[in-house]
N, CA, C and O atoms as a GROMACS GRO file, in nm:
protein
  432
    1UNK      N    1   5.865  -9.242  -2.449
    1UNK     CA    2   5.771  -9.190  -2.605
    1UNK      C    3   5.750  -9.297  -2.711
    1UNK      O    4   5.827  -9.390  -2.735
    2UNK      N    5   5.629  -9.270  -2.772
    2UNK     CA    6   5.567  -9.393  -2.849
    2UNK      C    7   5.678  -9.344  -2.951
    2UNK      O    8   5.746  -9.247  -2.920
    3UNK      N    9   5.700  -9.413  -3.081
    3UNK     CA   10   5.785  -9.430  -3.197
    3UNK      C   11   5.694  -9.385  -3.250
    3UNK      O   12   5.616  -9.343  -3.164
    4UNK      N   13   5.613  -9.353  -3.462
    4UNK     CA   14   5.564  -9.296  -3.476
    4UNK      C   15   5.525  -9.391  -3.541
    4UNK      O   16   5.434  -9.358  -3.617
    5UNK      N   17   5.552  -9.497  -3.546
    5UNK     CA   18   5.528  -9.589  -3.520
    5UNK      C   19   5.433  -9.720  -3.507
    5UNK      O   20   5.390  -9.816  -3.571
    6UNK      N   21   5.429  -9.648  -3.357
    6UNK     CA   22   5.401  -9.744  -3.240
    6UNK      C   23   5.225  -9.707  -3.196
    6UNK      O   24   5.122  -9.763  -3.159
    7UNK      N   25   5.288  -9.553  -3.234
    7UNK     CA   26   5.090  -9.473  -3.276
    7UNK      C   27   4.975  -9.470  -3.388
    7UNK      O   28   4.982  -9.411  -3.496
    8UNK      N   29   4.953  -9.485  -3.378
    8UNK     CA   30   4.751  -9.493  -3.448
    8UNK      C   31   4.758  -9.392  -3.578
    8UNK      O   32   4.794  -9.275  -3.567
    9UNK      N   33   4.732  -9.432  -3.658
    9UNK     CA   34   4.768  -9.316  -3.763
    9UNK      C   35   4.660  -9.185  -3.778
    9UNK      O   36   4.673  -9.116  -3.879
   10UNK      N   37   4.556  -9.149  -3.683
   10UNK     CA   38   4.417  -9.094  -3.637
   10UNK      C   39   4.485  -9.019  -3.545
   10UNK      O   40   4.560  -9.048  -3.452
   11UNK      N   41   4.431  -8.884  -3.604
   11UNK     CA   42   4.599  -8.800  -3.464
   11UNK      C   43   4.482  -8.811  -3.316
   11UNK      O   44   4.531  -8.815  -3.203
   12UNK      N   45   4.270  -8.816  -3.344
   12UNK     CA   46   4.203  -8.876  -3.297
   12UNK      C   47   4.265  -8.976  -3.149
   12UNK      O   48   4.273  -8.975  -3.026
   13UNK      N   49   4.296  -9.056  -3.270
   13UNK     CA   50   4.338  -9.231  -3.179
   13UNK      C   51   4.452  -9.200  -3.116
   13UNK      O   52   4.467  -9.238  -3.000
   14UNK      N   53   4.557  -9.122  -3.188
   14UNK     CA   54   4.638  -9.128  -3.083
   14UNK      C   55   4.667  -9.038  -2.886
   14UNK      O   56   4.728  -9.080  -2.788
   15UNK      N   57   4.609  -8.941  -2.904
   15UNK     CA   58   4.546  -8.889  -2.823
   15UNK      C   59   4.471  -8.981  -2.677
   15UNK      O   60   4.488  -8.974  -2.555
   16UNK      N   61   4.360  -9.084  -2.789
   16UNK     CA   62   4.282  -9.138  -2.658
   16UNK      C   63   4.396  -9.265  -2.609
   16UNK      O   64   4.387  -9.324  -2.502
   17UNK      N   65   4.493  -9.289  -2.704
   17UNK     CA   66   4.591  -9.399  -2.668
   17UNK      C   67   4.690  -9.362  -2.563
   17UNK      O   68   4.752  -9.461  -2.524
   18UNK      N   69   4.725  -9.256  -2.508
   18UNK     CA   70   4.818  -9.145  -2.417
   18UNK      C   71   4.758  -9.098  -2.337
   18UNK      O   72   4.803  -9.089  -2.223
   19UNK      N   73   4.629  -9.050  -2.371
   19UNK     CA   74   4.571  -9.031  -2.221
   19UNK      C   75   4.379  -9.045  -2.222
   19UNK      O   76   4.293  -8.970  -2.176
   20UNK      N   77   4.372  -9.135  -2.274
   20UNK     CA   78   4.270  -9.199  -2.324
   20UNK      C   79   4.198  -9.223  -2.163
   20UNK      O   80   4.124  -9.132  -2.126
   21UNK      N   81   4.214  -9.314  -2.088
   21UNK     CA   82   4.209  -9.322  -2.021
   21UNK      C   83   4.129  -9.262  -1.867
   21UNK      O   84   4.149  -9.154  -1.810
   22UNK      N   85   4.039  -9.368  -1.828
   22UNK     CA   86   3.920  -9.241  -1.712
   22UNK      C   87   4.053  -9.134  -1.575
   22UNK      O   88   4.064  -9.012  -1.558
   23UNK      N   89   4.140  -9.270  -1.498
   23UNK     CA   90   4.217  -9.267  -1.467
   23UNK      C   91   4.393  -9.115  -1.470
   23UNK      O   92   4.460  -9.050  -1.390
   24UNK      N   93   4.381  -9.138  -1.621
   24UNK     CA   94   4.469  -9.058  -1.654
   24UNK      C   95   4.424  -8.933  -1.695
   24UNK      O   96   4.494  -8.861  -1.767
   25UNK      N   97   4.318  -8.902  -1.656
   25UNK     CA   98   4.269  -8.778  -1.734
   25UNK      C   99   4.258  -8.736  -1.596
   25UNK      O  100   4.245  -8.614  -1.589
   26UNK      N  101   4.259  -8.790  -1.493
   26UNK     CA  102   4.202  -8.771  -1.402
   26UNK      C  103   4.309  -8.678  -1.314
   26UNK      O  104   4.291  -8.567  -1.262
   27UNK      N  105   4.429  -8.764  -1.315
   27UNK     CA  106   4.554  -8.764  -1.291
   27UNK      C  107   4.619  -8.564  -1.359
   27UNK      O  108   4.685  -8.481  -1.296
   28UNK      N  109   4.585  -8.559  -1.443
   28UNK     CA  110   4.605  -8.470  -1.502
   28UNK      C  111   4.505  -8.338  -1.485
   28UNK      O  112   4.509  -8.218  -1.456
   29UNK      N  113   4.454  -8.395  -1.505
   29UNK     CA  114   4.338  -8.257  -1.380
   29UNK      C  115   4.384  -8.259  -1.278
   29UNK      O  116   4.417  -8.148  -1.236
   30UNK      N  117   4.404  -8.340  -1.215
   30UNK     CA  118   4.520  -8.261  -1.023
   30UNK      C  119   4.660  -8.242  -1.094
   30UNK      O  120   4.737  -8.158  -1.046
   31UNK      N  121   4.681  -8.287  -1.162
   31UNK     CA  122   4.835  -8.186  -1.202
   31UNK      C  123   4.825  -8.027  -1.260
   31UNK      O  124   4.902  -7.932  -1.249
   32UNK      N  125   4.719  -8.040  -1.315
   32UNK     CA  126   4.709  -7.951  -1.394
   32UNK      C  127   4.667  -7.785  -1.270
   32UNK      O  128   4.664  -7.664  -1.290
   33UNK      N  129   4.648  -7.860  -1.166
   33UNK     CA  130   4.723  -7.752  -1.030
   33UNK      C  131   4.829  -7.693  -0.932
   33UNK      O  132   4.836  -7.588  -0.869
   34UNK      N  133   4.895  -7.784  -0.941
   34UNK     CA  134   5.001  -7.809  -0.903
   34UNK      C  135   5.116  -7.937  -0.859
   34UNK      O  136   5.053  -8.040  -0.836
   35UNK      N  137   5.235  -7.951  -0.845
   35UNK     CA  138   5.295  -8.097  -0.824
   35UNK      C  139   5.237  -8.138  -0.733
   35UNK      O  140   5.201  -8.061  -0.644
   36UNK      N  141   5.204  -8.301  -0.729
   36UNK     CA  142   5.169  -8.405  -0.613
   36UNK      C  143   5.262  -8.512  -0.612
   36UNK      O  144   5.339  -8.558  -0.697
   37UNK      N  145   5.234  -8.541  -0.488
   37UNK     CA  146   5.343  -8.649  -0.430
   37UNK      C  147   5.203  -8.777  -0.466
   37UNK      O  148   5.087  -8.744  -0.491
   38UNK      N  149   5.252  -8.913  -0.459
   38UNK     CA  150   5.191  -9.060  -0.518
   38UNK      C  151   5.090  -9.090  -0.379
   38UNK      O  152   4.992  -9.164  -0.380
   39UNK      N  153   5.139  -9.013  -0.264
   39UNK     CA  154   5.011  -9.052  -0.168
   39UNK      C  155   4.854  -8.938  -0.180
   39UNK      O  156   4.734  -8.958  -0.162
   40UNK      N  157   4.922  -8.841  -0.210
   40UNK     CA  158   4.828  -8.703  -0.239
   40UNK      C  159   4.711  -8.800  -0.347
   40UNK      O  160   4.604  -8.858  -0.327
   41UNK      N  161   4.779  -8.783  -0.438
   41UNK     CA  162   4.686  -8.835  -0.610
   41UNK      C  163   4.632  -8.980  -0.526
   41UNK      O  164   4.511  -8.989  -0.544
   42UNK      N  165   4.681  -9.089  -0.445
   42UNK     CA  166   4.572  -9.168  -0.437
   42UNK      C  167   4.454  -9.155  -0.364
   42UNK      O  168   4.346  -9.200  -0.402
   43UNK      N  169   4.477  -9.088  -0.249
   43UNK     CA  170   4.348  -9.043  -0.152
   43UNK      C  171   4.259  -9.002  -0.270
   43UNK      O  172   4.179  -9.088  -0.308
   44UNK      N  173   4.261  -8.883  -0.334
   44UNK     CA  174   4.216  -8.798  -0.380
   44UNK      C  175   4.168  -8.836  -0.483
   44UNK      O  176   4.078  -8.763  -0.526
   45UNK      N  177   4.204  -8.957  -0.563
   45UNK     CA  178   4.164  -9.022  -0.639
   45UNK      C  179   4.078  -9.138  -0.638
   45UNK      O  180   4.105  -9.236  -0.708
   46UNK      N  181   3.936  -9.131  -0.533
   46UNK     CA  182   3.930  -9.232  -0.511
   46UNK      C  183   3.860  -9.352  -0.572
   46UNK      O  184   3.747  -9.354  -0.621
   47UNK      N  185   3.944  -9.451  -0.561
   47UNK     CA  186   3.899  -9.610  -0.644
   47UNK      C  187   3.977  -9.644  -0.719
   47UNK      O  188   3.962  -9.718  -0.815
   48UNK      N  189   4.090  -9.579  -0.674
   48UNK     CA  190   4.201  -9.573  -0.791
   48UNK      C  191   4.335  -9.713  -0.705
   48UNK      O  192   4.367  -9.691  -0.588
   49UNK      N  193   4.374  -9.795  -0.752
   49UNK     CA  194   4.395  -9.895  -0.691
   49UNK      C  195   4.547  -9.823  -0.691
   49UNK      O  196   4.558  -9.708  -0.732
   50UNK      N  197   4.670  -9.904  -0.639
   50UNK     CA  198   4.810  -9.877  -0.609
   50UNK      C  199   4.855  -9.904  -0.729
   50UNK      O  200   4.912  -9.802  -0.768
   51UNK      N  201   4.861  -9.999  -0.824
   51UNK     CA  202   4.924 -10.090  -0.928
   51UNK      C  203   4.867 -10.015  -1.025
   51UNK      O  204   4.930 -10.024  -1.131
   52UNK      N  205   4.743  -9.924  -1.031
   52UNK     CA  206   4.710  -9.875  -1.191
   52UNK      C  207   4.722  -9.720  -1.111
   52UNK      O  208   4.844  -9.712  -1.098
   53UNK      N  209   4.702  -9.678  -1.090
   53UNK     CA  210   4.806  -9.543  -1.035
   53UNK      C  211   4.936  -9.611  -1.103
   53UNK      O  212   4.938  -9.647  -1.221
   54UNK      N  213   4.987  -9.616  -1.062
   54UNK     CA  214   5.202  -9.615  -1.099
   54UNK      C  215   5.202  -9.693  -1.196
   54UNK      O  216   5.296  -9.683  -1.274
   55UNK      N  217   5.104  -9.786  -1.220
   55UNK     CA  218   5.072  -9.796  -1.410
   55UNK      C  219   5.100  -9.697  -1.468
   55UNK      O  220   5.205  -9.699  -1.531
   56UNK      N  221   5.018  -9.571  -1.470
   56UNK     CA  222   4.942  -9.481  -1.482
   56UNK      C  223   5.013  -9.390  -1.530
   56UNK      O  224   5.027  -9.383  -1.652
   57UNK      N  225   5.083  -9.289  -1.433
   57UNK     CA  226   5.210  -9.244  -1.363
   57UNK      C  227   5.323  -9.271  -1.493
   57UNK      O  228   5.363  -9.184  -1.571
   58UNK      N  229   5.361  -9.414  -1.491
   58UNK     CA  230   5.464  -9.453  -1.564
   58UNK      C  231   5.497  -9.430  -1.715
   58UNK      O  232   5.601  -9.412  -1.778
   59UNK      N  233   5.316  -9.439  -1.757
   59UNK     CA  234   5.350  -9.435  -1.866
   59UNK      C  235   5.337  -9.347  -1.883
   59UNK      O  236   5.440  -9.300  -1.931
   60UNK      N  237   5.232  -9.248  -1.869
   60UNK     CA  238   5.276  -9.126  -1.894
   60UNK      C  239   5.428  -8.986  -1.863
   60UNK      O  240   5.471  -8.875  -1.894
   61UNK      N  241   5.446  -9.093  -1.791
   61UNK     CA  242   5.591  -9.022  -1.750
   61UNK      C  243   5.685  -9.057  -1.862
   61UNK      O  244   5.756  -8.961  -1.892
   62UNK      N  245   5.708  -9.166  -1.934
   62UNK     CA  246   5.774  -9.309  -2.043
   62UNK      C  247   5.743  -9.203  -2.171
   62UNK      O  248   5.829  -9.200  -2.259
   63UNK      N  249   5.610  -9.107  -2.190
   63UNK     CA  250   5.527  -9.028  -2.334
   63UNK      C  251   5.566  -8.910  -2.219
   63UNK      O  252   5.471  -8.865  -2.155
   64UNK      N  253   5.692  -8.862  -2.193
   64UNK     CA  254   5.674  -8.683  -2.150
   64UNK      C  255   5.588  -8.655  -2.128
   64UNK      O  256   5.571  -8.550  -2.190
   65UNK      N  257   5.427  -8.697  -2.023
   65UNK     CA  258   5.357  -8.614  -2.034
   65UNK      C  259   5.337  -8.601  -1.876
   65UNK      O  260   5.222  -8.559  -1.881
   66UNK      N  261   5.371  -8.609  -1.711
   66UNK     CA  262   5.454  -8.552  -1.664
   66UNK      C  263   5.596  -8.578  -1.632
   66UNK      O  264   5.632  -8.669  -1.707
   67UNK      N  265   5.679  -8.546  -1.569
   67UNK     CA  266   5.797  -8.530  -1.472
   67UNK      C  267   5.736  -8.600  -1.357
   67UNK      O  268   5.615  -8.586  -1.339
   68UNK      N  269   5.812  -8.678  -1.270
   68UNK     CA  270   5.905  -8.748  -1.192
   68UNK      C  271   5.989  -8.654  -1.123
   68UNK      O  272   6.089  -8.657  -1.194
   69UNK      N  273   6.021  -8.550  -1.005
   69UNK     CA  274   6.111  -8.505  -0.987
   69UNK      C  275   6.208  -8.613  -0.838
   69UNK      O  276   6.318  -8.629  -0.786
   70UNK      N  277   6.165  -8.625  -0.836
   70UNK     CA  278   6.274  -8.738  -0.647
   70UNK      C  279   6.391  -8.566  -0.581
   70UNK      O  280   6.463  -8.475  -0.624
   71UNK      N  281   6.330  -8.627  -0.451
   71UNK     CA  282   6.391  -8.527  -0.415
   71UNK      C  283   6.567  -8.583  -0.307
   71UNK      O  284   6.623  -8.687  -0.342
   72UNK      N  285   6.594  -8.545  -0.254
   72UNK     CA  286   6.710  -8.605  -0.213
   72UNK      C  287   6.691  -8.589  -0.093
   72UNK      O  288   6.743  -8.491  -0.041
   73UNK      N  289   6.613  -8.677  -0.015
   73UNK     CA  290   6.564  -8.668   0.175
   73UNK      C  291   6.531  -8.766   0.242
   73UNK      O  292   6.427  -8.701   0.254
   74UNK      N  293   6.512  -8.868   0.305
   74UNK     CA  294   6.559  -8.949   0.363
   74UNK      C  295   6.428  -8.932   0.480
   74UNK      O  296   6.449  -8.889   0.593
   75UNK      N  297   6.302  -8.971   0.438
   75UNK     CA  298   6.235  -9.076   0.345
   75UNK      C  299   6.239  -9.017   0.177
   75UNK      O  300   6.238  -8.899   0.144
   76UNK      N  301   6.242  -9.124   0.095
   76UNK     CA  302   6.296  -9.046  -0.064
   76UNK      C  303   6.086  -8.890  -0.019
   76UNK      O  304   5.994  -8.902   0.063
   77UNK      N  305   6.114  -8.782  -0.124
   77UNK     CA  306   6.077  -8.731  -0.146
   77UNK      C  307   5.985  -8.690  -0.285
   77UNK      O  308   5.998  -8.569  -0.303
   78UNK      N  309   5.909  -8.743  -0.376
   78UNK     CA  310   5.850  -8.737  -0.513
   78UNK      C  311   5.782  -8.679  -0.508
   78UNK      O  312   5.699  -8.698  -0.420
   79UNK      N  313   5.770  -8.595  -0.575
   79UNK     CA  314   5.618  -8.568  -0.697
   79UNK      C  315   5.592  -8.543  -0.828
   79UNK      O  316   5.666  -8.456  -0.875
   80UNK      N  317   5.523  -8.585  -0.893
   80UNK     CA  318   5.496  -8.573  -1.005
   80UNK      C  319   5.440  -8.423  -1.068
   80UNK      O  320   5.353  -8.367  -1.000
   81UNK      N  321   5.468  -8.382  -1.145
   81UNK     CA  322   5.422  -8.281  -1.195
   81UNK      C  323   5.430  -8.293  -1.438
   81UNK      O  324   5.477  -8.356  -1.532
   82UNK      N  325   5.330  -8.160  -1.395
   82UNK     CA  326   5.358  -8.213  -1.532
   82UNK      C  327   5.426  -8.114  -1.685
   82UNK      O  328   5.415  -7.992  -1.693
   83UNK      N  329   5.487  -8.192  -1.782
   83UNK     CA  330   5.616  -8.141  -1.846
   83UNK      C  331   5.571  -7.990  -1.858
   83UNK      O  332   5.511  -7.914  -1.781
   84UNK      N  333   5.636  -7.973  -2.011
   84UNK     CA  334   5.662  -7.881  -2.067
   84UNK      C  335   5.477  -7.949  -2.135
   84UNK      O  336   5.364  -7.926  -2.093
   85UNK      N  337   5.522  -8.024  -2.238
   85UNK     CA  338   5.407  -8.126  -2.344
   85UNK      C  339   5.277  -8.092  -2.255
   85UNK      O  340   5.186  -8.013  -2.282
   86UNK      N  341   5.299  -8.204  -2.098
   86UNK     CA  342   5.156  -8.217  -2.013
   86UNK      C  343   5.081  -8.078  -2.010
   86UNK      O  344   4.959  -8.080  -1.994
   87UNK      N  345   5.142  -7.968  -2.023
   87UNK     CA  346   5.067  -7.869  -2.032
   87UNK      C  347   4.964  -7.801  -2.109
   87UNK      O  348   4.876  -7.716  -2.098
   88UNK      N  349   5.019  -7.882  -2.197
   88UNK     CA  350   5.001  -7.823  -2.343
   88UNK      C  351   4.819  -7.879  -2.391
   88UNK      O  352   4.750  -7.844  -2.487
   89UNK      N  353   4.786  -7.995  -2.252
   89UNK     CA  354   4.741  -8.062  -2.243
   89UNK      C  355   4.560  -7.955  -2.230
   89UNK      O  356   4.447  -7.964  -2.278
   90UNK      N  357   4.651  -7.848  -2.114
   90UNK     CA  358   4.510  -7.708  -1.999
   90UNK      C  359   4.422  -7.664  -2.167
   90UNK      O  360   4.366  -7.555  -2.165
   91UNK      N  361   4.415  -7.720  -2.258
   91UNK     CA  362   4.262  -7.665  -2.332
   91UNK      C  363   4.213  -7.758  -2.333
   91UNK      O  364   4.092  -7.736  -2.321
   92UNK      N  365   4.244  -7.913  -2.346
   92UNK     CA  366   4.163  -7.999  -2.420
   92UNK      C  367   4.086  -7.963  -2.257
   92UNK      O  368   3.999  -7.876  -2.262
   93UNK      N  369   4.108  -8.009  -2.150
   93UNK     CA  370   4.095  -8.039  -2.016
   93UNK      C  371   3.996  -7.950  -1.984
   93UNK      O  372   3.880  -7.967  -1.945
   94UNK      N  373   4.073  -7.830  -2.011
   94UNK     CA  374   3.940  -7.723  -1.933
   94UNK      C  375   3.793  -7.725  -2.064
   94UNK      O  376   3.680  -7.739  -2.018
   95UNK      N  377   3.809  -7.710  -2.207
   95UNK     CA  378   3.677  -7.795  -2.277
   95UNK      C  379   3.588  -7.945  -2.211
   95UNK      O  380   3.478  -7.967  -2.160
   96UNK      N  381   3.681  -8.007  -2.241
   96UNK     CA  382   3.640  -8.114  -2.133
   96UNK      C  383   3.566  -8.023  -1.990
   96UNK      O  384   3.450  -8.009  -1.950
   97UNK      N  385   3.651  -7.993  -1.959
   97UNK     CA  386   3.554  -7.954  -1.815
   97UNK      C  387   3.436  -7.873  -1.820
   97UNK      O  388   3.349  -7.889  -1.735
   98UNK      N  389   3.419  -7.764  -1.937
   98UNK     CA  390   3.240  -7.679  -1.982
   98UNK      C  391   3.190  -7.742  -2.030
   98UNK      O  392   3.067  -7.741  -2.034
   99UNK      N  393   3.284  -7.849  -2.104
   99UNK     CA  394   3.164  -7.957  -2.160
   99UNK      C  395   3.054  -7.991  -2.098
   99UNK      O  396   2.937  -7.980  -2.132
  100UNK      N  397   3.141  -8.071  -1.927
  100UNK     CA  398   3.063  -8.095  -1.909
  100UNK      C  399   2.931  -8.072  -1.847
  100UNK      O  400   2.819  -8.123  -1.847
  101UNK      N  401   3.042  -7.899  -1.756
  101UNK     CA  402   2.942  -7.841  -1.741
  101UNK      C  403   2.779  -7.806  -1.801
  101UNK      O  404   2.673  -7.797  -1.739
  102UNK      N  405   2.813  -7.790  -1.957
  102UNK     CA  406   2.730  -7.725  -2.036
  102UNK      C  407   2.601  -7.911  -2.032
  102UNK      O  408   2.479  -7.916  -2.011
  103UNK      N  409   2.671  -7.996  -2.053
  103UNK     CA  410   2.568  -8.115  -2.061
  103UNK      C  411   2.506  -8.118  -1.937
  103UNK      O  412   2.390  -8.156  -1.954
  104UNK      N  413   2.544  -8.083  -1.755
  104UNK     CA  414   2.485  -8.126  -1.637
  104UNK      C  415   2.392  -7.959  -1.662
  104UNK      O  416   2.281  -7.979  -1.613
  105UNK      N  417   2.398  -7.838  -1.708
  105UNK     CA  418   2.223  -7.778  -1.667
  105UNK      C  419   2.194  -7.752  -1.812
  105UNK      O  420   2.208  -7.642  -1.864
  106UNK      N  421   2.151  -7.863  -1.878
  106UNK     CA  422   2.100  -7.945  -1.986
  106UNK      C  423   1.991  -8.003  -1.951
  106UNK      O  424   1.872  -7.976  -1.968
  107UNK      N  425   2.087  -8.150  -1.860
  107UNK     CA  426   2.017  -8.244  -1.817
  107UNK      C  427   1.983  -8.279  -1.705
  107UNK      O  428   2.013  -8.379  -1.639
  108UNK      N  429   1.849  -8.100  -1.663
  108UNK     CA  430   1.881  -8.020  -1.485
  108UNK      C  431   1.732  -8.187  -1.507
  108UNK      O  432   1.670  -8.228  -1.409
   0.00000   0.00000   0.00000
């Protein structure tokens, strides 16, 4: 998790730094529905590379936005889900979804 010193002073800039990439937002969108496995995310997020998905998941795990759960099976079963902190992003993504719907309606 980043320290206060490592984060921008502006709260909006902080949010953008933590979740502002296209891929992080789409990963969070998926994780709002249920836990996902790596391969499921990669298949659903058309165009994302393995490296970008790995880096995005690691960064969000480090920032305490998601939780990586390893199930002790052979082969190992790993799932990603939103943490309690990550769940607090739900209203933000809901508002983005509504804005996107409205934009599409207004620009037919």
